[in-house]
N, C-alpha and C positions, 0 to 999 in steps of 0.2 A: 504494500500500500504506500502510495507516495505521500510524503510529509512536506509541509511548506513552512519556512521560517516566519516567525511572528514575534511580537513583543507583547508581554502580559504586563499591564499596568494596574496596580491596586492603589486606590486612594481611600484612606480612612479619614473621615471628617465628621464633624458634628452633624447630627441628623437635621438640624434646622437649616443647614447649608446645602442639603441635598439638591433642592430645586435649582439653586443658583449654580451649583457645580454641573448638573446635567445640562442646563441651558448653555453654559460655556462650552461644554463638550460638543453639544449639537451644533453650536455656532462655528466650532473649529472643524466641523466635518466628520466627527466621530459618528459612525452609523449604528453602533450597538454597544451596549454595556449592560451589566447586571448589578443591581443594588441589593446588598445583603444587610440584615441587621447585625450589629456587633453586640454581643451579650455582656462583654466586660473585657478587662485587660489591665495592664500595668505599664506605666511609663514614667516620665520625668516627674509627674505630679503624684505618683504612687498608684496603688490599686484602685479600681473602680468597677462597679457592675451596674447594669441597667436597672436591676431591682433596687439597689441601695441609693439610687440617684435622687438628690434633692435639687430642685431647680433644673434648668436646662433640659426640659422635658424631651424625651426621645433618644437621649444618649448619642451614640455614634452609629454610622453606617459605613460599609465598605462598598466602593464602586469599582468593579472589575471590568477592564477593557482588554480585548485582544485586537491588535492592529498590525498591519504590515509595517515593517521597519521604516519605510520612507514616510509613514504618516505619524511617527512618534513625536517629532519636535512640535508640531502644532498642538497635539494633545497635551504635551507637558506644559507648553506655554499657557494654554487655557486653564489647566488644572492649577498651576502655580499661582496664577492671577487670583484665584479664589482661596487657595490654601494658605498663601503667605500671610493673610490677615486673620487667620483662625487656627484653632487647634486642628492639626491634621498631619498625615504622613503620606508620602507618595513613594512607591517602590516600583521598580521596573526589572523584569527578567526576560531572558531569551526563552522562547518556547517553540513548539512546532504544532501545526494544526493540520487536520484533514479538511477537505472542502475549502480551499483557499478563496474561492469565488465569494464566499460569505464575508470576507474581511476587506 
């Protein structure tokens, strides 16, 4: 089976910023992504969980994108424009996909 090179981008951001982030991705030409709830974690500010959250209703979400390598820079520019002013993490890794016509 033929595999095709792609980039997997995961953006973890406050749930209240989801709409702004996905709009920025759409405006940058990203044709698909998946939004997942994040139930908890630990970082610079210590441990947190969705259940124990006071304020900031909604916690965090993870937005996952698979794109062709040549489409990575516009995606990162759009994501960073949103993430730089809020709590968030952006990671990128190399991956392979089947059905490259979908990306």
